[in-house]
N, C-alpha and C positions, 0 to 999 in steps of 0.2 A: 488401767490399774495404777494407782499411785505407787511410786517406787518406795516411799517410806513404809507403806503397808507391806510390800514384798519383803523389805529388809527386816521389818519387825517380825514377820512370820518366820523368817529364816534365822533369827538371832541365835537359837540354840545350836542349829547346824553350823553356823559360822564358827562358833567356838570349837566344834568338833573338827571342822575342816582344817583349823590351824593347830590342832592338837598333835602330840607325838603319835607315831604309828600304832602304839599299843592301845590308844583310846578309841572306842567306837564312835562313829558319827551319830549324833543325837537326832531325834526326829525334828523336822523343820517346821511343823505346823503348830499353831496355837489355837485353842478353842475360841479365843476372842476375835479371831480374824477369819475372813472368808477363805475357805479352802481353794487353792489355786490349781488350775489345770496346767499341764506342762507348756501348752501353747501360751497361756497367760504369763507364765514365768519368763519364757523367752521373749515375749513381746515387751516386757518391762525391763529387759536387760539393758545395761549401759555399754557403750563402746569398750570400756575398760574390762568388761567381763569376757571379752574375746581376745584371742591372740592370732596373729598371722602365722601360717606355716613357715617354718624355716626352710628357705629354698636350698640350703646346703644339705639338708637331710630329707629331701622330698624327691621322689622319682616320678617321672611321666612315662607311662607305657602307652605307646601309640598303636592302637589296633585299627583294622579297617572300619570298625563301628564307632570309634571315638577314643577318647583319652581316659586312661585309668591313672589315678593319682594315689601314690603310696607314701605315707609318712613313715620314716624309718625310726628305729628306737635304739640309738647308740648307748643309752644308759643301761640296757640289758644285754645287748649283743654287739659290743663295739667292734670286734674283729670281723664279724660277718657283715656288719653294715659297711665298714671300710672296704671289704672285699667286693661286695655288690656294687658299691660306687665305682671301684676300679674296673669291674666288669662292664659297667655301663659306659664308662669313659673310653674303654677300648672297643666299644661297639659289639661286645660279645653277643648280646641278646638280639641285635638287629638281624632280621631275616630268619630267626628261629620261630618256634611255634607254641601255641597252646596245644598240648599233646594229650591231655587227659581231662575228662570231666565226669566225675563220679557223683551220681545222684545223692543228695543229702550229705555230701562229704566235702570234696575239694575240687578245685580246678588247678591244674599244674601246667607250668611252662618251662621250656628249656630245649635241649638238644636230644631228641629221642634216640639218635644214632651214636651219641657221645663221640663225635668225630671233630667238632669244631675246636680248634686249639685255643688255649688260654694263654695270653701273652704277658700282660703286666700284672694280672691278678694271680690268685692261687686257686687250684681246683678243690682242695680240701682244707679244712681247718679243724682245730680242736672244738668240740661241742661247747656251746654256751647256753645250757639248759636253764641255769639259774644264776643268781648273783647274791652277794651279801645284802642283808636287809638294812644294815646300818647306813645312815646318810640318805636314805630314801624318804622323801616326804610323801607318804602314802595316805590317801583318804580312805579310811576303812569303812566298809558297809556295815550296817547294824545287824544284819541277819546271818544265820549260820549257812555254811556252804558244804556241799557233799564232798568236795575234793581237797579242800584246804582249810586249815584253822582260821585263816583270815582271807578276805578278798576286798578289793577296792580299786583305786586308780592311782597311778603314778603319772602325773600330768594327765594326758587324755588316753593313756593305755590301760586296758583292763589287766589287773595283776592279782597275784595271790602271794601269801607269805606264811611261813611257819616260824613264829617268834622263838620257839624252843630250840630250833636249829639255827636261827639267825639267817634264814635264806628267803629269797623272794624270786618270783618268776612271772612271766607273762602267761596269760590264759588263752586257750583256743576258742575264742568267741568268733562269731560271724564277722568276716572281713579281715581277720588276722592273717598275716603273711609269714610263712616259715620256709626254712631251707630243707629241701628233701635230702634224705640220706639212705644208705643201705643199712645192713645189720650193725656194722661197725659204727659206734657213736660219733667217731671222728671222720666219717666218710662224706659228710656234706660240706658245703662251703658257700653255696649261693648260686651255683651254675644251674641248679634246678630249684624253682620256687613254686610255692603253692599258696592258695588262698582258701579259707574256709567258706563254703557256700551253703552249708546245711546247719542242722542243730548242732550246737557247740560240742565237738568231740573232746571233752575235757580229759579223757583218758590219755590223750597225747601230751598233756602238760608234763614238762620236765623229761620228755622223751624225744623232742625235736626242738631245734633252735628257732624260736620265734624272733623276728627282727623288725616287724613293722605292722602296719594295718592300712587297708584301703580306706581312704577318706572320701573318695569320689570315683564312681565308675563301677560300683558293685552291680548296678543294673545291667552292665555290659557283660560281666563275668558270670553272673548267676544264671543267665539264660543260654549259656553255651550248650549246643547239642550234646547229649550224654553219649559217652563212648560205649561201644558194645563189647570191647575187649575186657580182659581181666582188669579189675580195679578201675574200670572206666577209661582205659587208654583207647585212643582211636586206632583202629586196625588198618585203615588205609591212609596214605599220604594226603589224599584229596579231602579227608575229613578234618585235618589239622587247620587251625586258624593262624595265619601268619602274624608275626609281630613286626611291625614296621620299624620301630625304634624304641629304645629305652634310654632316657636322658635324665641327668640330675637337673632339677629345676634351676639351680644357680648357673648352669651352663647354657640355659635357654635365654634368648633375648627377653628382656622384661616385658616387652609388648606382646610376647607370645605365651607368657605365663598365665595360668589360671588363678585368679585371686580367690583365696579361700581363708576363712577364719574358723577357729575351733573354740568352743566354749571352754574357758579355763575351769578346771575342777577344784581350784583353791579359792573359790569365790562364794559369797552367800547365794548368788543366783544359782550356781550348780547345786548347792545344798537344798535349795527350794525345789529345783528341778528333780533332784533325787527323790524327795518326799512326794512330789506330784506324780512321779512314775510308780512309786511304791504303793501309794493309795490313790488310784485313779478317781478323779473327781468329775470327769465328764459325765453328762447326763446318761449316756448309754450304759455306763457301768453301774450295776446294781449291788454287787458284792465286791468291795475292794479287797485285794489280795492281802494287803498289810505286810508284804514281803517283797524283797527285790533280789534278783540274782545278778551277778556281775556281768553276765552275758545278755541280760535283758535290760540293760541301761545304756543304750547307744549314746555316745557323746555327740552332741549336735555340731554340725558344721554349717557355714553359710557363706554366701557371696557378700562381701562387705557392701553396705549401702552406698550406692553411687558408683560402684566399681565398673569399669568398662570391660566388655568381653574381650578375650585375647584375640589377637590377629590370626593366630594359628587356627587352621581348619582341620 
């Protein structure tokens, strides 16, 4: 597919992607151009449409089955992100467990006995459920949402906003990572983390601090054996899955890092990808939905062309 055709097809959406937060993203297709599939959009992308993960805000969680990669979101939860990074640097998660796997809901990890000491980090923090909307470059989706006046993306994180209140927050989509807490809203801090493995539980939005998303390794987490205890907790120690280590990517030798790129959401290519997902043009689809939900628009990631596999096993 000629890239000029792609960019022409996405011209309207390009303007919307660069617009202020209050302006909805326009539809990216034009009747005079062939409707593109999402695969065709991505195949026609340029290297500049992608960005590398920032190793300073990327976690590697090493499991017996492989590596899970988590991109952190300091723009929404700066104190929780800093605390989780401090926990990783002090080795807090090393030797702990995946301790909960609740079907169609979450997988959770941490210290089930709450006995492991916290040294350099903090055990609890003030909640960071939402933040001011101002200064956020949010790509707004064109369709209504059940849970929020607006939804879209801030960088590659799914987000929602209420312009009347001037507030924005991350949304509980598949793969999002949050900090577990008790009834007290300030009782979490990152010593217990969970990832969404089921249909998006959006009722949790603004009730739990979301601090990142899994960009690689969901196939390892989503297949965890389901716990038979209350809320999917494992009832026996032998059922828990050990965590070998959690490290910040910047602290890992470059030769052992996993090279990954994320599609930038502020590009014409993402606008065209959005429209291709909103109206599926693959031959199999007979009735395009004509709608898109923030949790039904996964942001693509890829291994950069020609990148070598990490030395880490």
